[in-house]
C-alpha positions as CSV (number, residue, x, y, z in Angstrom):
1,M,-0.1,-0.1,-0.1
2,R,1.5,3.3,-1.0
3,N,2.2,6.1,1.8
4,D,-1.2,8.6,0.6
5,Q,-3.0,5.2,1.1
6,K,-2.0,4.5,4.7
7,L,-2.3,8.3,5.7
8,Q,-6.2,8.2,4.2
9,K,-6.8,5.1,5.8
10,M,-5.1,6.7,9.3
11,C,-7.2,9.5,8.9
12,A,-10.5,7.9,8.3
13,A,-9.8,6.2,11.5
14,A,-8.6,9.6,13.2
15,L,-12.4,11.3,12.3
16,L,-14.3,7.6,12.7
17,C,-12.6,7.7,16.6
18,A,-13.7,10.9,17.0
19,V,-17.5,10.5,15.8
20,G,-17.5,7.6,18.0
21,I,-16.5,9.2,21.1
22,L,-18.9,12.5,20.2
23,I,-22.3,10.7,19.6
24,P,-22.9,9.2,23.1
25,T,-21.3,11.8,24.4
26,I,-23.7,14.6,23.1
27,S,-26.6,12.8,21.6
28,P,-29.9,13.6,22.4
29,F,-31.5,10.2,21.5
30,K,-30.0,8.2,24.7
31,I,-32.5,5.9,26.3
32,T,-30.9,4.2,30.1
33,L,-32.2,1.2,31.5
34,E,-29.5,-0.4,33.8
35,P,-27.4,-2.1,33.4
36,M,-28.0,-0.7,29.5
37,S,-27.6,2.2,27.6
38,F,-29.0,2.7,24.5
39,T,-27.9,5.7,22.2
40,L,-29.0,5.9,18.5
41,G,-25.8,5.4,15.8
42,S,-23.2,4.6,18.7
43,H,-22.1,2.3,16.3
44,I,-22.3,3.5,13.2
45,A,-18.5,4.5,13.1
46,L,-17.8,0.8,14.1
47,F,-19.8,-0.1,11.1
48,I,-18.7,2.1,8.8
49,A,-14.7,1.3,9.8
50,M,-15.4,-2.5,9.4
51,F,-16.2,-1.9,5.8
52,I,-13.2,-0.3,5.1
53,S,-10.4,-2.5,6.8
54,P,-9.5,-4.5,9.8
55,G,-6.9,-2.0,10.8
56,V,-9.1,0.5,10.7
57,A,-12.1,-1.3,12.8
58,L,-9.3,-2.1,15.2
59,T,-8.0,1.3,15.7
60,V,-11.7,2.7,16.0
61,T,-13.0,0.2,18.2
62,I,-10.3,0.5,20.9
63,G,-10.2,4.5,20.4
64,T,-14.1,4.9,21.3
65,T,-13.6,2.5,24.0
66,L,-10.7,4.9,25.6
67,G,-13.2,7.8,24.8
68,F,-15.6,6.0,26.9
69,F,-13.2,5.8,29.9
70,L,-12.0,9.2,29.6
71,G,-15.2,10.2,29.1
72,G,-16.2,9.2,32.6
73,F,-18.8,6.4,31.8
74,P,-19.4,3.7,34.0
75,L,-17.4,0.9,34.0
76,I,-20.3,-1.9,32.6
77,V,-20.1,1.0,29.7
78,V,-16.3,1.2,29.4
79,L,-16.3,-3.0,29.2
80,R,-19.1,-2.8,26.8
81,A,-17.8,-0.9,24.7
82,A,-14.3,-3.5,25.0
83,S,-16.4,-6.3,24.0
84,Q,-17.6,-4.9,20.6
85,V,-13.8,-5.4,19.3
86,V,-15.2,-9.0,18.7
87,F,-17.7,-8.1,16.4
88,V,-16.1,-5.5,14.5
89,M,-13.1,-7.5,14.0
90,L,-15.1,-10.5,12.9
91,G,-17.0,-8.4,10.5
92,A,-14.2,-6.5,9.4
93,Y,-12.0,-10.0,8.4
94,M,-15.1,-11.3,7.0
95,L,-15.4,-8.4,4.6
96,A,-12.5,-8.3,3.7
97,R,-12.4,-11.5,2.1
98,R,-15.9,-11.3,1.1
99,P,-16.9,-7.6,0.1
100,E,-20.0,-9.4,-1.3
101,L,-21.9,-9.9,1.8
102,L,-22.8,-6.1,1.9
103,T,-23.7,-6.1,-1.7
104,N,-26.0,-8.4,-1.9
105,T,-29.3,-8.7,0.2
106,K,-29.7,-12.2,0.2
107,K,-26.2,-12.4,2.1
108,C,-26.4,-8.7,4.0
109,I,-29.3,-10.0,6.4
110,P,-28.0,-12.9,7.6
111,F,-24.2,-11.0,7.9
112,G,-26.1,-8.4,9.8
113,L,-28.0,-10.9,11.7
114,M,-24.5,-12.9,12.6
115,L,-22.8,-9.4,13.6
116,G,-25.8,-8.5,16.1
117,V,-26.0,-12.1,17.8
118,V,-21.8,-11.8,18.3
119,H,-22.3,-8.5,19.6
120,A,-25.2,-9.3,21.5
121,L,-23.6,-12.5,23.2
122,G,-20.6,-10.0,23.6
123,E,-22.4,-7.2,26.0
124,M,-24.7,-10.2,28.1
125,L,-21.2,-11.7,29.1
126,V,-20.0,-8.1,30.3
127,C,-23.1,-7.8,31.8
128,C,-23.1,-11.1,33.5
129,F,-19.7,-10.4,34.9
130,F,-21.4,-7.5,37.3
131,Y,-24.9,-9.4,38.2
132,F,-23.6,-12.8,38.3
133,G,-23.2,-14.1,42.1
134,G,-26.3,-13.9,43.4
135,S,-27.2,-10.3,43.2
136,M,-30.2,-10.7,40.7
137,A,-33.0,-13.1,40.7
138,G,-33.8,-15.8,38.0
139,A,-36.7,-14.0,36.6
140,D,-34.7,-10.1,36.9
141,F,-31.5,-12.2,35.3
142,V,-33.9,-12.9,32.1
143,R,-35.5,-9.6,31.5
144,T,-32.3,-7.7,32.1
145,I,-29.7,-9.8,31.0
146,L,-31.6,-11.8,28.2
147,L,-34.3,-9.3,27.1
148,L,-33.1,-5.8,27.5
149,V,-29.2,-6.2,27.0
150,G,-29.7,-9.4,24.4
151,V,-32.4,-8.5,22.4
152,G,-32.1,-4.9,23.2
153,T,-28.1,-5.1,21.8
154,L,-29.0,-7.1,18.8
155,V,-31.9,-4.6,17.5
156,H,-29.7,-1.8,18.3
157,S,-27.0,-3.2,16.4
158,L,-29.2,-3.8,13.2
159,V,-30.6,-0.3,13.4
160,D,-27.1,0.9,13.3
161,M,-25.5,-0.9,10.5
162,V,-28.5,0.2,8.5
163,F,-27.6,3.8,9.2
164,A,-23.9,2.7,8.3
165,M,-24.9,1.6,4.9
166,L,-27.2,4.5,4.2
167,I,-24.3,7.1,5.7
168,Y,-21.6,4.8,3.7
169,K,-22.7,3.9,0.3
170,P,-22.8,7.2,-1.1
171,V,-19.4,8.4,0.5
172,C,-17.6,5.0,-0.7
173,H,-17.9,6.3,-4.3
174,V,-16.1,9.3,-3.7
175,I,-13.5,8.5,-1.0
176,R,-10.4,7.6,-2.6
177,I,-9.7,4.7,0.3
178,P,-9.2,1.8,-0.8
179,V,-11.8,0.0,0.5
180,S,-12.9,-3.7,1.4
181,A,-16.5,-3.3,0.5
182,K,-18.4,-0.8,-1.9
183,L,-21.9,-0.8,-1.3
């Protein structure tokens, strides 16, 4: 890869990190239901980074996690952000090898669902560590961890992926970064 392409990817990663930190920090569209917080659009930067390359995806995931930490968010929120590295890297590597996963509707929907499930499982595991050990009764565990965190994260992930694709589709035709996926 040429130096100018490396610089373009680095600048894209930096801008996406900034967006990934800014959205949850100042967004007026937040819903907080302990231990969950839903901020519309908070994963868009991660998905767009995933569309560009695994390196950009990893950088943006680390950057946004660091932003949550430096922003003074509760530890559970920071760890949930850190857990996203799993679904982001999985998606980025899959797209690097098979970019048609985004352009073919028959492949895109299962791909998005699979990423959403992995995303939800990661966040559920983080929450389990905080509430495991008897501090939450069985019914509360099912309602909070499985429904609120699991199903909520799955839906949130799918919505943000659609928004990311809607934003990225016109942009990928004009940017000069060699991207892994063209929509």
